[in-house]
C-alpha positions as CSV (number, residue, x, y, z in Angstrom):
1,M,17.6,25.0,-1.3
2,A,18.4,26.6,2.1
3,L,19.5,29.8,0.4
4,A,16.5,29.8,-1.9
5,T,14.0,29.5,0.9
6,G,15.6,31.2,3.6
7,L,15.4,28.3,5.8
8,S,18.0,26.2,7.7
9,I,19.4,23.1,6.1
10,K,17.9,21.0,8.9
11,T,14.3,22.5,8.3
12,V,14.6,21.9,4.4
13,S,15.8,18.4,5.0
14,R,12.9,17.6,7.4
15,A,10.3,19.1,5.0
16,L,11.5,17.0,2.0
17,R,11.4,14.0,4.1
18,G,7.8,14.6,5.2
19,E,8.7,14.6,8.8
20,R,5.8,15.6,11.2
21,N,7.4,18.4,13.0
22,V,7.3,20.8,10.0
23,A,4.6,23.4,9.4
24,E,2.4,22.8,6.4
25,A,3.2,26.1,4.9
26,T,6.9,25.5,5.3
27,R,6.6,22.1,3.6
28,K,4.7,23.5,0.6
29,L,7.4,26.2,0.3
30,V,10.2,23.7,0.3
31,E,8.4,21.3,-2.0
32,A,7.6,24.1,-4.6
33,E,11.2,25.2,-4.6
34,A,12.4,21.7,-4.8
35,D,10.3,21.2,-8.0
36,R,11.6,24.4,-9.4
37,L,15.2,23.3,-8.9
38,G,14.7,19.6,-9.7
39,V,15.9,18.5,-6.3
40,Q,15.2,14.9,-5.1
41,V,15.9,13.3,-1.8
42,N,18.4,10.3,-2.0
43,D,16.9,8.0,0.6
44,V,19.5,5.4,0.1
45,A,22.4,7.7,0.8
46,A,20.6,9.2,3.8
47,G,20.0,5.8,5.1
48,L,23.7,4.9,4.8
49,R,24.6,8.1,6.7
50,R,22.0,7.7,9.4
51,K,22.6,4.0,10.6
52,S,20.1,4.2,13.4
53,Q,17.1,5.4,11.2
54,A,14.9,3.8,8.6
55,M,13.9,5.4,5.4
56,T,10.4,6.7,4.4
57,S,9.5,3.5,2.6
58,V,7.7,0.3,3.6
59,G,8.3,-3.2,2.3
60,V,5.1,-5.2,1.2
61,L,5.7,-9.0,0.8
62,L,2.6,-10.8,-0.5
63,G,1.9,-14.4,-1.4
64,D,1.1,-14.3,-5.2
65,F,0.9,-11.3,-7.4
66,A,-1.0,-13.2,-10.0
67,N,-3.9,-13.5,-7.8
68,P,-6.2,-10.4,-8.0
69,F,-6.9,-10.8,-4.2
70,F,-3.3,-9.5,-3.5
71,A,-3.6,-6.7,-6.1
72,Q,-6.6,-5.3,-4.2
73,M,-4.9,-5.7,-0.9
74,L,-1.8,-3.8,-2.3
75,K,-4.3,-1.0,-3.3
76,G,-5.5,-0.7,0.2
77,I,-2.0,-0.6,1.6
78,D,-0.8,2.0,-0.8
79,S,-3.9,4.2,0.0
80,I,-2.6,4.6,3.6
81,A,1.1,4.7,2.9
82,A,0.5,7.6,0.5
83,K,-1.2,9.6,3.1
84,H,1.9,9.0,5.3
85,R,4.2,10.1,2.4
86,H,5.9,6.6,2.4
87,L,7.0,4.7,-0.7
88,V,5.7,1.2,-1.1
89,L,8.3,-1.5,-2.2
90,T,6.8,-4.8,-3.1
91,A,8.0,-8.4,-3.5
92,D,6.1,-11.6,-4.5
93,A,6.8,-14.5,-2.0
94,Q,5.2,-17.0,-4.5
95,Y,4.2,-19.1,-1.4
96,S,7.8,-20.0,-0.6
97,A,9.3,-19.6,2.8
98,E,12.7,-19.3,1.3
99,T,11.7,-16.6,-1.2
100,E,10.0,-14.9,1.8
101,R,13.2,-14.8,3.8
102,N,15.3,-13.5,1.0
103,A,12.8,-10.7,0.2
104,I,12.8,-9.8,3.9
105,R,16.6,-9.6,3.9
106,S,16.5,-7.3,0.9
107,F,13.9,-5.0,2.5
108,L,16.0,-4.7,5.7
109,A,19.1,-4.0,3.6
110,H,17.1,-1.1,2.1
111,R,16.3,0.0,5.7
112,V,12.5,0.2,5.2
113,A,10.5,1.8,8.0
114,G,8.3,-1.3,8.3
115,L,7.2,-4.6,6.7
116,I,3.6,-5.7,5.7
117,I,3.7,-9.5,5.2
118,A,1.2,-12.1,3.9
119,P,3.0,-15.0,5.6
120,S,4.2,-17.9,3.4
121,G,6.7,-19.3,6.0
122,E,5.4,-21.2,9.2
123,D,7.6,-19.3,11.5
124,L,8.3,-15.5,11.7
125,S,10.0,-15.5,15.0
126,Y,13.3,-14.6,13.4
127,L,12.0,-11.2,12.4
128,R,12.7,-9.6,15.8
129,T,16.2,-11.1,16.1
130,R,17.8,-10.7,12.8
131,A,17.1,-7.1,11.8
132,P,19.9,-4.6,12.3
133,Y,17.4,-2.2,13.5
134,S,13.7,-2.8,14.6
135,P,11.2,-2.2,11.7
136,A,7.6,-2.3,12.4
137,V,6.0,-5.4,11.2
138,V,2.4,-6.3,10.4
139,C,1.0,-9.7,9.1
140,V,-2.0,-9.5,6.8
141,D,-4.4,-12.4,5.7
142,S,-2.6,-14.9,8.0
143,P,-1.4,-14.7,11.6
144,P,2.3,-14.3,12.5
145,L,3.0,-17.9,13.3
146,G,5.8,-18.1,15.9
147,A,5.5,-14.4,16.9
148,E,1.9,-13.9,17.8
149,D,2.8,-12.0,21.0
150,R,5.1,-9.6,19.2
151,I,3.7,-8.8,15.8
152,D,0.6,-7.0,14.8
153,S,-1.8,-8.7,12.4
154,V,-5.0,-8.3,10.4
155,T,-6.9,-11.4,9.3
156,T,-10.2,-12.3,8.0
157,T,-12.7,-14.8,9.5
158,N,-11.0,-17.7,7.7
159,F,-12.3,-20.5,9.9
160,A,-15.8,-19.1,10.8
161,S,-16.7,-18.0,7.3
162,T,-15.4,-21.2,5.6
163,K,-17.4,-23.2,8.1
164,T,-20.5,-21.1,7.4
165,G,-20.1,-21.4,3.7
166,V,-19.7,-25.2,3.7
167,A,-22.6,-25.6,6.1
168,Q,-24.6,-23.5,3.6
169,L,-23.8,-26.1,0.8
170,I,-24.9,-28.9,3.2
171,A,-28.1,-27.1,3.9
172,R,-28.8,-27.1,0.2
173,G,-28.7,-30.9,0.3
174,H,-25.0,-31.6,-0.7
175,R,-23.4,-34.5,1.2
176,T,-20.3,-35.1,-0.9
177,I,-18.2,-31.9,-0.9
178,G,-14.7,-31.8,-2.2
179,Y,-11.8,-29.4,-1.4
180,V,-9.4,-27.6,-3.6
181,G,-6.7,-25.6,-1.6
182,H,-3.4,-23.7,-1.8
183,P,-0.3,-24.4,0.3
184,R,-1.2,-24.4,4.0
185,S,2.2,-22.8,5.0
186,G,0.4,-19.7,6.1
187,G,-2.1,-19.7,8.8
188,G,-5.0,-18.5,6.7
189,A,-5.1,-21.6,4.5
190,S,-5.0,-23.8,7.5
191,E,-7.9,-22.0,9.1
192,R,-10.1,-22.4,6.0
193,W,-9.2,-26.1,5.8
194,A,-10.2,-26.5,9.5
195,G,-13.5,-24.6,8.8
196,Y,-14.3,-27.1,6.0
197,L,-13.5,-30.1,8.3
198,A,-15.6,-28.6,11.1
199,A,-18.7,-28.1,9.0
200,L,-18.5,-31.6,7.7
201,A,-18.0,-33.0,11.3
202,E,-20.9,-31.0,12.6
203,A,-23.1,-32.6,9.9
204,G,-21.8,-36.1,10.5
205,I,-20.0,-36.2,7.2
206,K,-16.6,-37.8,6.8
207,P,-14.1,-36.1,4.3
208,D,-13.5,-38.2,1.3
209,Q,-9.8,-38.0,0.3
210,T,-10.4,-38.8,-3.3
211,M,-12.2,-35.4,-3.5
212,I,-9.5,-33.4,-1.7
213,R,-6.4,-31.7,-3.3
214,H,-3.8,-29.4,-1.6
215,D,-0.7,-27.3,-2.4
216,L,-2.1,-26.0,-5.5
217,V,-0.9,-22.5,-6.9
218,T,-1.9,-21.8,-10.4
219,E,-5.0,-22.0,-12.5
220,A,-3.4,-24.8,-14.3
221,D,-2.9,-26.8,-11.1
222,A,-6.5,-26.3,-10.1
223,A,-7.8,-27.4,-13.5
224,E,-5.5,-30.6,-13.5
225,A,-6.7,-31.4,-9.9
226,I,-10.4,-31.1,-10.8
227,E,-9.8,-33.3,-13.9
228,Q,-8.3,-36.0,-11.6
229,I,-11.1,-35.6,-9.0
230,L,-14.0,-35.9,-11.5
231,S,-12.5,-38.8,-13.2
232,Q,-12.7,-40.8,-9.9
233,T,-15.8,-39.5,-8.2
234,R,-18.8,-37.2,-8.5
235,P,-18.9,-34.6,-5.8
236,D,-22.1,-32.6,-5.3
237,A,-20.1,-29.4,-4.6
238,L,-16.6,-28.2,-4.2
239,M,-14.9,-25.8,-1.8
240,V,-12.2,-23.8,-3.3
241,D,-10.0,-22.0,-1.0
242,N,-9.1,-19.0,-3.1
243,N,-10.2,-17.2,-6.3
244,R,-7.2,-17.9,-8.4
245,L,-7.8,-21.7,-8.0
246,C,-11.5,-21.2,-8.6
247,T,-10.7,-19.6,-11.9
248,G,-8.7,-22.7,-12.8
249,V,-11.7,-25.0,-11.8
250,L,-13.9,-23.1,-14.2
251,Q,-11.4,-23.8,-16.9
252,S,-11.7,-27.5,-16.4
253,P,-13.6,-29.4,-19.2
254,A,-14.7,-32.0,-16.6
255,Y,-16.2,-29.2,-14.5
256,A,-18.0,-27.7,-17.5
257,R,-19.6,-31.2,-18.1
258,L,-20.5,-32.1,-14.6
259,R,-21.0,-28.7,-13.0
260,P,-20.9,-29.5,-9.3
261,E,-21.7,-26.4,-7.1
262,L,-18.8,-24.1,-6.3
263,L,-18.0,-22.2,-3.2
264,S,-14.9,-20.0,-3.4
265,F,-13.0,-18.1,-0.7
266,D,-12.4,-14.6,-2.1
267,N,-14.6,-12.8,-4.6
268,F,-13.8,-12.5,-8.3
269,A,-15.2,-10.7,-11.2
270,L,-17.3,-13.4,-12.9
271,A,-18.6,-15.2,-9.8
272,A,-22.1,-14.2,-10.3
273,Q,-22.2,-15.0,-13.9
274,F,-20.8,-18.6,-13.3
275,G,-23.2,-19.1,-10.2
276,V,-20.2,-19.3,-7.8
277,T,-21.0,-18.6,-4.3
278,V,-18.2,-16.6,-2.6
279,I,-16.8,-15.6,0.7
280,D,-15.7,-12.1,0.1
281,S,-12.9,-11.3,2.5
282,N,-12.5,-7.7,1.3
283,P,-8.9,-7.6,0.6
284,Y,-8.8,-3.8,0.0
285,E,-9.9,-3.3,3.6
286,L,-7.4,-6.0,4.8
287,G,-4.6,-4.0,3.2
288,R,-5.8,-0.6,4.6
289,A,-6.2,-2.0,8.1
290,G,-2.8,-3.6,7.9
291,A,-1.1,-0.3,6.7
292,Q,-2.9,1.6,9.4
293,L,-1.6,-0.8,12.1
294,L,1.9,-0.3,10.6
295,F,1.9,3.5,10.9
296,D,0.3,3.3,14.4
297,R,3.2,1.0,15.4
298,L,5.7,3.5,14.0
299,T,4.0,6.2,16.2
300,N,3.8,4.0,19.2
301,P,6.5,1.2,18.9
302,D,6.2,-0.1,22.6
303,R,2.4,-0.8,22.6
304,P,1.2,-4.5,22.9
305,A,0.7,-6.5,19.7
306,Q,-2.6,-5.7,18.1
307,R,-5.1,-8.1,16.5
308,V,-7.7,-6.9,14.0
309,Q,-10.1,-9.1,12.2
310,V,-12.1,-8.0,9.1
311,R,-15.2,-10.1,8.8
312,A,-15.7,-11.9,5.5
313,K,-19.2,-11.9,3.8
314,L,-20.9,-14.9,2.2
315,V,-22.4,-13.9,-1.1
316,V,-24.6,-16.6,-2.6
317,H,-24.7,-17.0,-6.3
318,A,-26.4,-20.4,-6.6
319,D,-27.4,-20.2,-10.2
320,P,-25.5,-18.8,-13.2
321,I,-27.0,-15.6,-14.8
322,Y,-25.7,-16.0,-18.2
């Protein structure tokens, strides 16, 4: 490559790795010659040679790849990573703190330049002490519990938007409002639950435990929970704390018969058709903002931890349109 381009080995290496201190014309020359010769960079070997440096890849650890919310977030992350010429490596935490830790260990073994995490565990303080080097770390969707003063984060208005949404149900005359939620290990789920309770308290309504279910993950979990709830009581409305669970609620035969009004945190494709009011947290923008924070941190590793909040939007679909 160096002989073919007339450049030094060091310059060729920098150009192939997308380093910033290379002129654009030089980069294009090296890339064109690499394509012609079929040359590829072996980042793993390079990482082993350069123990103090991270590779041009980022690790992304999200809560549940079966949820379309995280697919949109990943697209937002990738849109920024591509601009910075970084490969995105992904893992699914499955809402498990143990799975999360194992995935993080694997990412660190691959010497990623940074980590973007939608937290499943309740304590991320170990991130700054266990790494053999110091990758940039950003939390998305939930705050970095246990490390708020050291880790950047991008969250949505979980508490405020849930409170507003439930208050809207109350304003529509509903007094018995159930709650269907995913595991509250990450901070975002806890904030939504707190917003629900705050809206009820402000209206002088006591939560009814027969209408409340937590720790649900799949559509089947949600459908079963609704069957149980509606066999015992008749809520006017239901707050569902993510879109995957809401899809499960819609699959319940008991829901189809009784049709309590639904409020879902996170948008989904058929919300309007089914008359489901949603709190649209804009996961694509959450991902973009998180990735931008990550690359800002790589540029300026010593700046104070940043907090960014993307405001969720209440979209009312009170009546089905089918």
